[in-house]
C-alpha positions as CSV (number, residue, x, y, z in Angstrom):
1,X,-31.1,13.1,36.7
2,X,-28.1,11.2,35.3
3,X,-28.7,9.0,32.2
4,X,-26.6,6.7,30.0
5,X,-25.2,9.7,28.1
6,X,-24.3,11.9,31.1
7,X,-20.8,10.6,31.6
8,X,-19.7,10.4,27.9
9,X,-16.8,12.5,26.7
10,X,-17.3,15.6,24.6
11,X,-16.3,13.6,21.5
12,X,-19.6,11.7,21.7
13,X,-21.6,14.9,21.1
14,X,-21.9,16.7,17.8
15,X,-22.6,20.1,19.4
16,X,-19.5,20.0,21.6
17,X,-17.0,19.0,19.0
18,X,-18.0,19.2,15.3
19,X,-20.6,22.0,15.7
20,X,-18.6,24.0,18.2
21,X,-17.0,26.8,16.2
22,X,-16.0,24.7,13.1
23,X,-14.2,21.4,12.7
24,X,-10.5,21.1,13.4
25,X,-8.9,17.7,12.8
26,X,-6.3,18.5,15.4
27,X,-9.0,18.6,18.0
28,X,-10.2,15.1,17.2
29,X,-9.4,12.9,20.3
30,X,-6.7,10.3,19.8
31,X,-8.6,7.3,21.2
32,X,-7.6,3.9,19.8
33,X,-8.7,1.5,22.6
34,X,-5.1,0.4,23.1
35,X,-4.3,-0.1,19.4
36,X,-0.8,1.4,18.9
37,X,2.0,1.2,16.3
38,X,5.5,1.1,17.8
39,X,8.4,2.7,15.9
40,X,10.0,-0.7,15.4
41,X,6.9,-2.1,13.8
42,X,7.2,-2.7,10.1
43,X,4.3,-0.9,8.4
44,X,3.0,-1.6,4.9
45,X,0.1,-0.2,3.0
46,X,-2.1,-0.9,0.0
47,X,-5.4,0.3,-1.5
48,X,-6.7,3.1,-3.6
49,X,-4.8,6.2,-4.9
50,X,-5.1,8.0,-1.6
51,X,-3.2,5.3,0.1
52,X,-0.1,6.4,-1.7
53,X,0.1,9.5,0.5
54,X,0.7,7.2,3.5
55,X,3.4,5.3,1.7
56,X,5.1,8.6,0.9
57,X,4.7,10.4,4.2
58,X,4.7,7.8,7.0
59,X,8.5,7.4,6.8
60,X,8.9,11.1,7.5
61,X,6.8,10.8,10.6
62,X,8.8,8.2,12.4
63,X,7.2,5.0,11.1
64,X,9.3,2.1,9.9
65,X,7.8,1.7,6.4
66,X,8.7,-1.6,4.8
67,X,9.6,-1.7,1.1
68,X,10.2,-5.2,-0.4
69,X,10.4,-4.4,-4.1
70,X,12.8,-1.6,-5.1
71,X,13.8,-0.1,-8.4
72,X,13.9,3.1,-10.4
73,X,11.4,5.7,-9.4
74,X,10.4,6.5,-13.0
75,X,9.2,2.9,-13.3
76,X,6.9,3.5,-10.3
77,X,8.8,1.5,-7.7
78,X,8.2,2.7,-4.2
79,X,4.6,3.9,-4.7
80,X,3.6,0.9,-2.5
81,X,5.8,-1.6,-0.6
82,X,5.7,-3.9,-3.7
83,X,4.9,-2.8,-7.2
84,X,1.3,-4.1,-7.2
85,X,-0.3,-0.8,-8.2
86,X,-3.7,0.5,-6.9
87,X,-5.8,-2.2,-5.2
88,X,-9.2,-0.7,-5.5
89,X,-11.5,-3.5,-4.3
90,X,-11.4,-6.0,-1.5
91,X,-11.7,-8.9,-4.0
92,X,-8.6,-7.5,-5.7
93,X,-6.7,-7.6,-2.4
94,X,-7.9,-11.1,-1.7
95,X,-6.8,-12.3,-5.2
96,X,-3.4,-10.5,-4.8
97,X,-2.7,-12.8,-1.8
98,X,-4.1,-15.8,-3.6
99,X,-1.9,-15.2,-6.7
100,X,1.2,-14.6,-4.6
101,X,0.8,-18.0,-2.9
102,X,-0.4,-20.0,-5.9
103,X,-3.9,-20.3,-4.6
104,X,-5.3,-18.7,-7.8
105,X,-3.8,-18.7,-11.2
106,X,-5.8,-16.5,-13.6
107,X,-6.2,-17.5,-17.2
108,X,-5.5,-13.9,-18.3
109,X,-1.8,-13.6,-18.1
110,X,-1.1,-10.5,-20.3
111,X,-3.0,-7.9,-22.3
112,X,-2.0,-6.2,-25.5
113,X,-1.6,-2.4,-25.5
114,X,-0.6,-1.4,-29.0
115,X,2.8,-2.9,-29.7
116,X,3.6,-3.7,-26.1
117,X,2.2,-5.8,-23.3
118,X,0.7,-4.8,-20.0
119,X,-0.1,-6.7,-16.8
120,X,-3.9,-6.8,-16.5
121,X,-3.6,-6.8,-12.7
122,X,-1.3,-3.8,-12.5
123,X,-1.7,-2.2,-16.0
124,X,0.4,1.0,-15.3
125,X,3.4,-0.3,-13.3
126,X,5.5,-0.2,-16.4
127,X,4.8,3.2,-18.0
128,X,6.0,2.2,-21.4
129,X,4.7,-1.3,-21.2
130,X,6.6,-4.6,-21.4
131,X,8.4,-5.2,-24.8
132,X,7.6,-8.9,-24.7
133,X,5.2,-11.2,-23.0
134,X,8.1,-13.1,-21.5
135,X,9.5,-9.9,-19.9
136,X,6.1,-9.3,-18.3
137,X,5.9,-12.8,-16.9
138,X,9.4,-12.8,-15.6
139,X,8.8,-9.4,-13.8
140,X,5.6,-10.9,-12.3
141,X,7.6,-13.8,-10.7
142,X,9.9,-11.4,-8.9
143,X,7.0,-9.1,-8.1
144,X,5.0,-11.8,-6.4
145,X,8.0,-12.9,-4.4
146,X,8.2,-9.3,-3.1
147,X,4.5,-9.4,-2.3
148,X,5.1,-12.6,-0.2
149,X,7.9,-10.9,1.7
150,X,5.6,-8.0,2.4
151,X,2.9,-10.2,3.8
152,X,5.3,-12.3,5.8
153,X,7.5,-9.5,7.3
154,X,5.0,-6.7,8.1
155,X,3.8,-6.0,11.6
156,X,1.0,-3.6,10.5
157,X,-1.0,-3.8,7.3
158,X,-2.9,-0.6,6.3
159,X,-5.6,-1.0,3.7
160,X,-7.5,1.9,2.2
161,X,-10.8,0.8,0.7
162,X,-11.5,2.7,-2.5
163,X,-14.1,1.2,-4.8
164,X,-16.9,-1.3,-5.1
165,X,-17.2,-1.3,-8.9
166,X,-14.9,-3.7,-10.8
167,X,-14.5,-5.7,-14.0
168,X,-14.5,-9.4,-13.7
169,X,-13.2,-12.1,-16.1
170,X,-16.0,-14.3,-17.4
171,X,-13.5,-17.2,-17.5
172,X,-12.4,-17.5,-13.9
173,X,-13.6,-14.5,-11.9
174,X,-10.3,-12.6,-11.9
175,X,-10.8,-9.0,-10.9
176,X,-9.0,-6.2,-12.8
177,X,-8.4,-2.6,-11.7
178,X,-9.4,-1.3,-15.2
179,X,-11.9,-2.4,-17.8
180,X,-10.6,-4.0,-20.9
181,X,-9.8,-1.4,-23.6
182,X,-8.9,1.4,-21.2
183,X,-5.2,0.5,-21.0
184,X,-4.8,-2.9,-22.8
185,X,-7.1,-5.7,-23.6
186,X,-7.0,-9.5,-23.9
187,X,-5.4,-10.7,-27.1
188,X,-7.5,-13.8,-27.4
189,X,-10.8,-12.0,-27.2
190,X,-11.6,-13.1,-23.6
191,X,-14.5,-11.2,-22.1
192,X,-15.2,-9.5,-18.8
193,X,-18.4,-8.2,-17.2
194,X,-19.1,-5.3,-14.9
195,X,-19.8,-6.0,-11.2
196,X,-20.6,-3.8,-8.3
197,X,-19.7,-5.6,-5.1
198,X,-22.3,-5.8,-2.3
199,X,-21.5,-5.4,1.4
200,X,-21.9,-9.2,2.2
201,X,-19.5,-10.0,-0.7
202,X,-16.9,-7.6,0.5
203,X,-17.2,-8.7,4.1
204,X,-16.6,-12.3,3.1
205,X,-13.6,-11.3,0.9
206,X,-12.0,-9.2,3.7
207,X,-12.6,-11.9,6.3
208,X,-11.1,-14.5,4.0
209,X,-8.0,-12.3,3.4
210,X,-7.5,-11.5,7.1
211,X,-7.8,-15.1,8.1
212,X,-5.2,-16.3,5.5
213,X,-2.9,-13.4,6.4
214,X,-3.0,-14.3,10.1
215,X,-2.4,-18.0,9.4
216,X,0.8,-16.8,7.7
217,X,1.6,-13.9,10.0
218,X,-0.3,-14.5,13.3
219,X,0.6,-11.2,15.1
220,X,0.0,-8.8,12.2
221,X,-2.2,-5.7,13.0
222,X,-4.7,-4.3,10.6
223,X,-5.7,-0.7,10.0
224,X,-8.6,0.0,7.6
225,X,-9.7,3.3,6.2
226,X,-12.0,4.6,3.4
227,X,-10.6,6.9,0.8
228,X,-12.0,10.4,1.0
229,X,-11.4,10.8,-2.8
230,X,-14.6,10.5,-4.8
231,X,-14.8,7.9,-7.6
232,X,-13.8,9.2,-11.0
233,X,-16.6,7.5,-13.0
234,X,-19.4,4.9,-12.6
235,X,-20.6,2.2,-15.0
236,X,-24.0,2.0,-13.2
237,X,-26.9,3.7,-15.1
238,X,-27.1,6.6,-12.7
239,X,-25.3,9.8,-11.8
240,X,-21.8,9.5,-10.4
241,X,-22.9,11.3,-7.2
242,X,-25.3,8.5,-6.4
243,X,-22.8,5.8,-7.1
244,X,-20.2,7.6,-5.0
245,X,-22.6,7.7,-2.1
246,X,-23.2,4.0,-2.3
247,X,-19.5,3.3,-2.7
248,X,-18.4,5.2,0.4
249,X,-21.4,4.0,2.5
250,X,-20.8,0.4,1.6
251,X,-17.1,0.5,2.2
252,X,-17.5,2.2,5.5
253,X,-19.9,-0.5,6.7
254,X,-17.5,-3.2,5.6
255,X,-14.6,-1.6,7.5
256,X,-16.7,-1.2,10.6
257,X,-17.8,-4.9,10.5
258,X,-14.2,-6.0,10.0
259,X,-12.8,-4.2,13.1
260,X,-15.6,-4.9,15.6
261,X,-14.4,-7.4,18.2
262,X,-10.9,-7.6,16.7
263,X,-8.3,-6.2,19.2
264,X,-5.7,-6.3,16.4
265,X,-7.7,-4.2,14.0
266,X,-8.5,-0.5,14.0
267,X,-10.5,1.9,11.8
268,X,-8.8,5.1,10.8
269,X,-11.3,7.8,9.9
270,X,-9.5,9.5,7.0
271,X,-12.9,9.7,5.1
272,X,-14.8,11.3,8.0
273,X,-12.0,13.8,8.7
274,X,-11.4,15.0,5.2
275,X,-14.7,14.5,3.2
276,X,-17.5,15.3,5.6
277,X,-19.7,18.3,5.1
278,X,-18.5,19.7,8.4
279,X,-15.2,20.6,6.8
280,X,-17.1,23.0,4.5
281,X,-15.0,21.7,1.6
282,X,-11.8,23.1,2.9
283,X,-9.9,19.9,2.2
284,X,-11.0,19.6,-1.4
285,X,-9.4,21.0,-4.6
286,X,-11.5,22.9,-7.1
287,X,-12.5,19.7,-8.8
288,X,-14.3,18.7,-5.5
289,X,-12.7,15.2,-5.8
290,X,-9.0,15.4,-4.9
291,X,-7.7,16.3,-1.5
292,X,-5.6,19.5,-0.9
293,X,-2.1,19.5,0.5
294,X,-3.6,20.7,3.8
295,X,-5.9,17.8,3.9
296,X,-3.2,15.2,3.2
297,X,-1.0,16.8,5.8
298,X,-3.7,16.9,8.5
299,X,-4.8,13.2,7.8
300,X,-1.2,12.0,8.1
301,X,-0.6,14.1,11.2
302,X,-3.7,12.6,12.7
303,X,-2.7,9.1,11.8
304,X,0.6,9.7,13.5
305,X,-1.0,11.2,16.7
306,X,-3.5,8.4,16.8
307,X,-1.2,5.4,16.5
308,X,2.5,6.1,16.9
309,X,3.9,5.5,20.4
310,X,6.9,7.2,21.8
311,X,9.0,4.1,22.2
312,X,12.7,4.0,21.1
313,X,12.9,3.1,17.5
314,X,14.5,-0.2,16.6
315,X,17.3,-0.9,14.1
316,X,16.4,-0.3,10.5
317,X,17.2,-3.1,8.0
318,X,18.0,-2.5,4.3
319,X,14.5,-3.6,3.4
320,X,13.1,-0.8,5.4
321,X,14.8,1.9,3.4
322,X,12.2,3.4,1.1
323,X,12.9,4.7,-2.5
324,X,13.3,8.4,-2.9
325,X,9.7,9.2,-3.7
326,X,8.5,7.9,-0.3
327,X,10.8,10.4,1.5
328,X,10.0,13.6,-0.5
329,X,9.0,16.6,1.5
330,X,5.3,17.5,1.6
331,X,6.0,20.5,-0.6
332,X,7.7,18.4,-3.3
333,X,5.2,16.8,-5.6
334,X,2.8,15.9,-2.9
335,X,0.2,15.6,-5.6
336,X,2.1,13.1,-7.8
337,X,-0.4,10.3,-7.2
338,X,-0.5,7.5,-9.7
339,X,-4.1,6.6,-10.3
340,X,-5.4,4.0,-12.8
341,X,-8.9,5.3,-12.3
342,X,-8.1,8.6,-13.8
343,X,-7.9,6.9,-17.2
344,X,-11.7,6.3,-17.1
345,X,-12.4,10.0,-17.5
346,X,-9.8,10.6,-20.2
347,X,-11.0,11.7,-23.7
């Protein structure tokens, strides 16, 4: 007798796909419910460390990757469309938008790091630090202008959710990618506290961000994913494995809630494809945290097969020309990912 599951495709059944002779990402059906990215669409990305692979490799796959803040590669320009660094939490993304448009002006402007200054919201963008506070603030003005251009000009915004844990200013709620003392600290003794964001908090932050972005850029499409890279450390009084499970589960729920019912939003399963037990660990390096070159390659290939249409590409403007590091071959320094979080586990 036929039943509700009788007419479903093989992709709906574990035994017919995942459990049928091993998992192969190339066999995952490219089903997006009509969500596509055209070659002329200007694509930008932000998020955790894993998101850097998209910034580096999408231009080599036929995507029109938009870069609005250019400069020397050794000063970490081109890692993302603008030099905002890793955006680990949804609150950090929301505040990036708010800071760019003057909706939020944090009291913490600069942190001391030895004899130099660092930007507390992107502490590693200047590898040697800023020589003066004035230089840092001047760089931030041009940086936030580039962030505004990114939000206003993009057609597709790809965000990789990475973490739920963060450090928050006691003064005004500003969220930082690193705890004070790891790479710079407030000169005036300002204090921060640890916070682990809940699902409702993150859903509210993401909805607020998307609403504001679409008031500014009504036609923009949104692609959400969850980083398959495990967290480097936890400040919760429990094993890092437990905190990692919460982090990935919570972020996956947030992403799912954000795309449901939104025809201009899609969830890209980079986490499921690379980190699930069905891969038998084939995509992990020996540290069981970072993704192998094969995993990065397969994730980017799947992203391309899933979203990119075969339309004729449009004209490329000067702003769409990425710095050298976003056009490197997969064999050339594929692993050179800039990760603030790595400093948490340093001696």
